N, CA, C and O of each residue as an XYZ file, in Angstrom:
484
protein
N      -5.015     12.547      0.133
C      -4.251     11.321      0.298
C      -5.236     10.204      0.635
O      -6.168     10.398      1.416
N      -5.021      9.063      0.051
C      -5.833      7.884      0.298
C      -4.896      6.788      0.775
O      -3.839      6.580      0.179
N      -5.262      6.084      1.837
C      -4.435      5.011      2.386
C      -5.256      3.738      2.478
O      -6.432      3.765      2.842
N      -4.626      2.629      2.145
C      -5.257      1.313      2.272
C      -4.166      0.290      2.539
O      -2.978      0.592      2.421
N      -4.569     -0.912      2.896
C      -3.596     -1.970      3.129
C      -4.054     -3.249      2.441
O      -5.242     -3.454      2.194
N      -3.097     -4.088      2.144
C      -3.386     -5.438      1.682
C      -2.391     -6.351      2.366
O      -1.346     -5.903      2.837
N      -2.712     -7.616      2.421
C      -1.783     -8.511      3.098
C      -1.362     -9.653      2.207
O      -2.061    -10.033      1.267
N      -0.224    -10.179      2.522
C       0.329    -11.341      1.853
C       1.048    -12.144      2.926
O       0.831    -11.922      4.117
N       1.893    -13.064      2.520
C       2.681    -13.800      3.506
C       4.112    -13.922      3.026
O       4.401    -13.794      1.836
N       4.999    -14.170      3.969
C       6.419    -14.345      3.681
C       6.798    -15.733      4.162
O       6.557    -16.062      5.323
N       7.379    -16.547      3.314
C       7.820    -17.920      3.554
C       6.652    -18.892      3.691
O       6.593    -19.870      2.947
N       5.721    -18.658      4.617
C       4.571    -19.545      4.744
C       3.347    -18.739      5.156
O       3.467    -17.611      5.633
N       2.170    -19.327      4.968
C       0.927    -18.585      5.160
C       0.716    -18.085      6.576
O      -0.025    -17.123      6.783
N       1.334    -18.698      7.533
C       1.152    -18.257      8.914
C       1.936    -16.984      9.235
O       1.709    -16.365     10.274
N       2.864    -16.584      8.345
C       3.656    -15.359      8.559
C       3.100    -14.242      7.676
O       3.614    -13.978      6.588
N       2.047    -13.595      8.160
C       1.430    -12.525      7.396
C       2.320    -11.294      7.339
O       3.121    -11.029      8.235
N       2.151    -10.562      6.263
C       2.901     -9.335      6.032
C       1.922     -8.348      5.392
O       1.140     -8.725      4.519
N       1.965     -7.098      5.824
C       1.036     -6.094      5.332
C       1.751     -5.060      4.473
O       2.865     -4.633      4.777
N       1.086     -4.674      3.403
C       1.599     -3.645      2.509
C       0.621     -2.481      2.591
O      -0.534     -2.595      2.181
N       1.101     -1.356      3.127
C       0.297     -0.137      3.211
C       0.537      0.654      1.936
O       1.685      0.860      1.541
N      -0.529      1.098      1.292
C      -0.435      1.812      0.024
C      -1.108      3.173      0.177
O      -2.172      3.287      0.786
N      -0.476      4.199     -0.381
C      -1.048      5.537     -0.326
C      -0.959      6.190     -1.696
O       0.017      6.021     -2.426
N      -1.996      6.935     -2.020
C      -2.019      7.730     -3.237
C      -2.206      9.185     -2.803
O      -3.185      9.525     -2.139
N      -1.258     10.032     -3.187
C      -1.339     11.457     -2.883
C      -1.664     12.167     -4.189
O      -0.972     11.989     -5.192
N      -2.725     12.975     -4.171
C      -3.151     13.706     -5.361
C      -2.887     15.188     -5.119
O      -3.364     15.763     -4.141
N      -2.124     15.797     -6.020
C      -1.815     17.222     -5.885
C      -3.012     18.058     -6.320
O      -3.985     17.534     -6.862
N      -2.929     19.352     -6.079
C      -4.017     20.249     -6.485
C      -4.173     20.301     -8.003
O      -5.243     20.643     -8.507
N      -3.121     19.967     -8.725
C      -3.195     19.912    -10.191
C      -3.652     18.552    -10.716
O      -3.767     18.360    -11.927
N      -3.907     17.629     -9.826
C      -4.406     16.320    -10.233
C      -3.348     15.257    -10.442
O      -3.688     14.128    -10.796
N      -2.086     15.571    -10.239
C      -0.998     14.584    -10.405
C      -1.016     13.624     -9.227
O      -1.147     14.045     -8.077
N      -0.885     12.337     -9.512
C      -0.910     11.313     -8.475
C       0.500     10.801     -8.192
O       1.286     10.555     -9.107
N       0.797     10.649     -6.921
C       2.044     10.049     -6.476
C       1.704      8.857     -5.594
O       0.782      8.919     -4.780
N       2.451      7.775     -5.758
C       2.149      6.524     -5.080
C       3.266      6.165     -4.098
O       4.450      6.288     -4.411
N       2.863      5.719     -2.904
C       3.808      5.352     -1.856
C       3.384      4.020     -1.248
O       2.223      3.622     -1.348
N       4.342      3.333     -0.615
C       4.028      2.076      0.054
C       4.904      1.910      1.285
O       5.917      2.590      1.453
N       4.489      0.995      2.132
C       5.239      0.658      3.348
C       4.938     -0.802      3.668
O       3.779     -1.217      3.638
N       5.956     -1.573      3.969
C       5.791     -2.989      4.310
C       5.956     -3.150      5.824
O       6.889     -2.600      6.408
N       5.055     -3.900      6.458
C       5.157     -4.132      7.898
C       4.706     -5.545      8.237
O       3.998     -6.193      7.467
N       5.126     -5.997      9.391
C       4.748     -7.333      9.852
C       3.403     -7.337     10.568
O       2.800     -8.392     10.761
N       2.935     -6.150     10.963
C       1.699     -6.067     11.746
C       0.747     -5.052     11.130
O       1.168     -4.093     10.483
N      -0.542     -5.282     11.344
C      -1.563     -4.315     10.955
C      -2.020     -3.637     12.244
O      -2.856     -4.163     12.979
N      -1.459     -2.472     12.499
C      -1.786     -1.770     13.740
C      -1.807     -0.268     13.491
O      -1.300      0.217     12.480
N      -2.400      0.457     14.429
C      -2.428      1.916     14.324
C      -1.015      2.484     14.380
O      -0.730      3.506     13.756
N      -0.137      1.831     15.118
C       1.259      2.291     15.217
C       1.964      2.195     13.860
O       2.665      3.127     13.465
N       1.785      1.078     13.144
C       2.388      0.922     11.817
C       1.811      1.941     10.842
O       2.533      2.494     10.012
N       0.509      2.185     10.945
C      -0.119      3.170     10.084
C       0.437      4.567     10.374
O       0.684      5.340      9.448
N       0.632      4.885     11.632
C       1.205      6.174     12.001
C       2.635      6.305     11.486
O       3.018      7.367     10.994
N       3.432      5.234     11.593
C       4.800      5.259     11.054
C       4.798      5.541      9.557
O       5.636      6.290      9.055
N       3.854      4.938      8.852
C       3.734      5.168      7.412
C       3.324      6.613      7.132
O       3.891      7.258      6.250
N       2.350      7.120      7.871
C       1.880      8.486      7.672
C       2.986      9.504      7.885
O       3.023     10.528      7.202
N       3.887      9.239      8.822
C       4.970     10.182      9.106
C       5.965     10.302      7.952
O       6.653     11.317      7.838
N       6.051      9.283      7.098
C       6.976      9.327      5.960
C       6.353      9.980      4.724
O       7.050     10.251      3.746
N       5.053     10.230      4.768
C       4.348     10.780      3.612
C       4.340     12.306      3.632
O       4.553     12.916      4.680
N       4.095     12.926      2.474
C       3.985     14.389      2.444
C       2.816     14.855      3.312
O       1.850     14.119      3.511
N       2.912     16.067      3.818
C       1.838     16.635      4.643
C       0.665     17.015      3.745
O       0.844     17.659      2.711
N      -0.541     16.608      4.153
C      -1.750     16.874      3.376
C      -2.860     17.354      4.297
O      -2.756     17.261      5.520
N      -3.931     17.873      3.688
C      -5.062     18.373      4.460
C      -6.022     17.265      4.872
O      -6.494     17.245      6.009
N      -6.314     16.346      3.959
C      -7.295     15.298      4.243
C      -6.706     13.933      3.940
O      -5.922     13.771      3.005
N      -7.098     12.949      4.751
C      -6.668     11.572      4.549
C      -7.906     10.704      4.524
O      -8.742     10.788      5.424
N      -8.037      9.865      3.495
C      -9.162      8.960      3.371
C      -8.674      7.529      3.478
O      -7.541      7.217      3.113
N      -9.540      6.663      3.982
C      -9.206      5.238      4.048
C     -10.487      4.453      3.811
O     -11.526      5.026      3.485
N     -10.405      3.136      3.977
C     -11.564      2.291      3.728
C     -12.336      1.964      5.004
O     -13.028      0.948      5.056
N     -12.233      2.789      6.013
C     -13.005      2.572      7.226
C     -12.202      2.054      8.397
O     -12.782      1.720      9.431
N     -10.875      1.973      8.274
C     -10.062      1.578      9.424
C     -10.312      2.539     10.566
O     -10.555      3.725     10.342
N     -10.256      2.046     11.772
C     -10.560      2.869     12.930
C      -9.354      3.715     13.329
O      -8.650      3.399     14.288
N      -9.130      4.769     12.599
C      -8.053      5.707     12.893
C      -8.690      7.088     12.972
O      -9.341      7.513     12.017
N      -8.521      7.805     14.087
C      -9.264      9.041     14.317
C      -9.073     10.145     13.282
O     -10.000     10.922     13.057
N      -7.921     10.243     12.652
C      -7.670     11.356     11.732
C      -8.109     11.055     10.311
O      -7.846     11.850      9.408
N      -8.765      9.940     10.091
C      -9.142      9.564      8.736
C     -10.648      9.429      8.603
O     -11.358      9.208      9.583
N     -11.115      9.565      7.386
C     -12.533      9.390      7.117
C     -12.714      8.548      5.855
O     -11.888      8.572      4.943
N     -13.807      7.810      5.833
C     -14.092      6.987      4.672
C     -14.629      7.874      3.554
O     -15.324      8.857      3.811
N     -14.304      7.524      2.317
C     -14.692      8.371      1.197
C     -14.900      7.558     -0.066
O     -14.503      6.397     -0.162
N     -15.539      8.208     -1.034
C     -15.707      7.589     -2.346
C     -14.384      7.501     -3.093
O     -14.293      6.783     -4.089
N     -13.349      8.219     -2.635
C     -12.051      8.220     -3.297
C     -11.245      6.952     -3.019
O     -10.183      6.751     -3.610
N     -11.740      6.099     -2.127
C     -10.983      4.885     -1.805
C     -10.871      3.951     -3.008
O      -9.986      3.097     -3.039
N     -11.751      4.098     -3.999
C     -11.645      3.237     -5.178
C     -10.338      3.477     -5.934
O      -9.873      2.594     -6.655
N      -9.736      4.670     -5.778
C      -8.452      4.959     -6.439
C      -7.367      4.041     -5.893
O      -6.622      3.429     -6.659
N      -7.278      3.945     -4.578
C      -6.241      3.106     -3.975
C      -6.594      1.619     -4.127
O      -5.693      0.786     -4.223
N      -7.870      1.280     -4.149
C      -8.248     -0.116     -4.393
C      -7.830     -0.542     -5.793
O      -7.464     -1.699     -5.999
N      -7.879      0.375     -6.760
C      -7.404      0.090     -8.108
C      -5.904     -0.180     -8.102
O      -5.429     -1.081     -8.793
N      -5.152      0.608     -7.314
C      -3.708      0.382     -7.211
C      -3.446     -0.993     -6.596
O      -2.563     -1.719     -7.053
N      -4.212     -1.353     -5.559
C      -4.050     -2.676     -4.952
C      -4.278     -3.780     -5.979
O      -3.562     -4.781     -5.994
N      -5.267     -3.592     -6.826
C      -5.542     -4.574     -7.871
C      -4.371     -4.670     -8.853
O      -3.994     -5.768     -9.262
N      -3.798     -3.527     -9.232
C      -2.638     -3.525    -10.130
C      -1.443     -4.222     -9.489
O      -0.715     -4.960    -10.154
N      -1.245     -3.984     -8.193
C      -0.129     -4.622     -7.489
C      -0.297     -6.134     -7.527
O       0.637     -6.862     -7.864
N      -1.495     -6.604     -7.179
C      -1.734     -8.052     -7.183
C      -1.576     -8.637     -8.583
O      -1.189     -9.796     -8.735
N      -1.873     -7.841     -9.600
C      -1.759     -8.312    -10.976
C      -0.312     -8.351    -11.454
O       0.068     -9.273    -12.175
N       0.498     -7.374    -11.071
C       1.850     -7.232    -11.618
C       2.976     -7.805    -10.766
O       4.005     -8.209    -11.308
N       2.807     -7.851     -9.442
C       3.859     -8.363     -8.561
C       3.525     -9.822     -8.232
O       2.556    -10.102     -7.526
N       4.332    -10.735     -8.749
C       4.005    -12.162     -8.635
C       3.910    -12.640     -7.190
O       3.189    -13.597     -6.908
N       4.619    -11.995     -6.273
C       4.541    -12.388     -4.863
C       3.153    -12.164     -4.284
O       2.789    -12.799     -3.295
N       2.383    -11.281     -4.877
C       1.078    -10.930     -4.323
C      -0.095    -11.518     -5.100
O      -1.251    -11.286     -4.745
N       0.192    -12.276     -6.155
C      -0.872    -12.901     -6.932
C      -1.492    -14.014     -6.096
O      -0.789    -14.870     -5.560
N      -2.788    -13.990     -5.995
C      -3.469    -15.015     -5.205
C      -3.501    -16.338     -5.961
O      -3.468    -16.360     -7.192
N      -3.565    -17.414     -5.232
C      -3.622    -18.765     -5.803
C      -2.437    -19.024     -6.724
O      -2.600    -19.525     -7.837
N      -1.260    -18.683     -6.256
C      -0.045    -18.842     -7.032
C       1.006    -19.553     -6.190
O       0.956    -19.513     -4.960
N       1.948    -20.197     -6.849
C       3.048    -20.830     -6.122
C       4.111    -19.815     -5.733
O       4.934    -20.090     -4.860
N       4.107    -18.649     -6.364
C       5.103    -17.626     -6.060
C       4.776    -16.969     -4.723
O       3.628    -16.612     -4.460
N       5.769    -16.819     -3.908
C       5.611    -16.078     -2.655
C       6.967    -15.518     -2.246
O       8.013    -15.999     -2.683
N       6.929    -14.504     -1.410
C       8.166    -13.848     -0.991
C       8.928    -14.750     -0.023
O       8.344    -15.326      0.895
N      10.213    -14.861     -0.235
C      11.066    -15.646      0.668
C      11.493    -14.821      1.872
O      11.824    -15.365      2.925
N      11.483    -13.467      1.702
C      11.832    -12.573      2.796
C      11.147    -11.230      2.577
O      10.727    -10.906      1.466
N      11.041    -10.467      3.636
C      10.438     -9.138      3.536
C      11.297     -8.247      2.643
O      10.766     -7.396      1.930
N      12.610     -8.431      2.672
C      13.493     -7.617      1.845
C      13.209     -7.819      0.358
O      13.166     -6.856     -0.407
N      13.014     -9.078     -0.049
C      12.721     -9.337     -1.458
C      11.359     -8.770     -1.839
O      11.201     -8.236     -2.937
N      10.384     -8.875     -0.959
C       9.080     -8.278     -1.216
C       9.223     -6.766     -1.366
O       8.629     -6.169     -2.264
N      10.003     -6.155     -0.496
C      10.234     -4.711     -0.552
C      10.895     -4.307     -1.873
O      10.520     -3.292     -2.461
N      11.871     -5.085     -2.347
C      12.543     -4.790     -3.630
C      11.561     -4.857     -4.793
O      11.567     -3.985     -5.662
N      10.725     -5.879     -4.811
C       9.753     -6.018     -5.903
C       8.755     -4.871     -5.899
O       8.411     -4.328     -6.948
N       8.290     -4.505     -4.692
C       7.347     -3.397     -4.590
C       8.000     -2.073     -4.985
O       7.360     -1.230     -5.613
N       9.269     -1.888     -4.622
C       9.985     -0.663     -4.992
C      10.039     -0.515     -6.509
O       9.806      0.576     -7.030
N      10.343     -1.593     -7.218
C      10.382     -1.538     -8.681
C       9.011     -1.194     -9.249
O       8.903     -0.396    -10.180
N       7.965     -1.796     -8.689
C       6.608     -1.530     -9.158
C       6.249     -0.055     -8.955
O       5.732      0.590     -9.868
N       6.523      0.476     -7.760
C       6.134      1.851     -7.457
C       6.974      2.883     -8.207
O       6.463      3.948     -8.551
N       8.228      2.600     -8.464
C       9.037      3.509     -9.281
C       8.432      3.603    -10.674
O       8.270      4.700    -11.208
N       8.100      2.469    -11.262
C       7.480      2.466    -12.594
C       6.139      3.175    -12.575
O       5.816      3.917    -13.503
N       5.362      2.956    -11.538
C       4.039      3.591    -11.436
C       4.175      5.110    -11.344
O       3.420      5.839    -11.988
N       5.120      5.583    -10.559
C       5.323      7.030    -10.413
C       5.919      7.654    -11.686
O       5.625      8.808    -11.994
N       6.737      6.922    -12.414
C       7.315      7.450    -13.650
C       6.282      7.581    -14.753
O       6.358      8.482    -15.589
N       5.302      6.663    -14.747
C       4.248      6.732    -15.757
C       3.415      7.988    -15.582
O       2.911      8.567    -16.545
N       3.283      8.397    -14.310
C       2.664      9.650    -13.935
C       1.292      9.848    -14.312
O       0.717     10.896    -14.018
C-alpha cells in the first residue's frame, strides 16, 4: 500500500482541504485506489484513513513522519495518481478558476474519478 496527500482549497484559498490517496497492490499485481478528504493534515486524519483501508503488510509514503510507514521507490505510483487527479478533476487543477464550493462537492467529484479508475483496473 502506498499513501500520499495533496491539498486544495474549498471556497477560498485560506480554507485548505487535504485529499489522502492510497494505492493497494495485490499479490497478483492488481491495483486498487482509495481516497479520503479531510480539513486537516495530521497523523490522526492519516490514521482514520488507514483504518478504512484493507489490511496490508507494508505501507509506503513520501516521508511523512508516521512511525508505521517507510519511504520507498514505490511512491512514484501514487504520485502518478495525484498527477492524474489534478489533470482530470477540475477542482484540483492548478491556476484555474474552478474550485470546490464545498467539501461534499469535492468528495462527489473524487468519488466519480476513483470509481472510473478502479473500473479501468
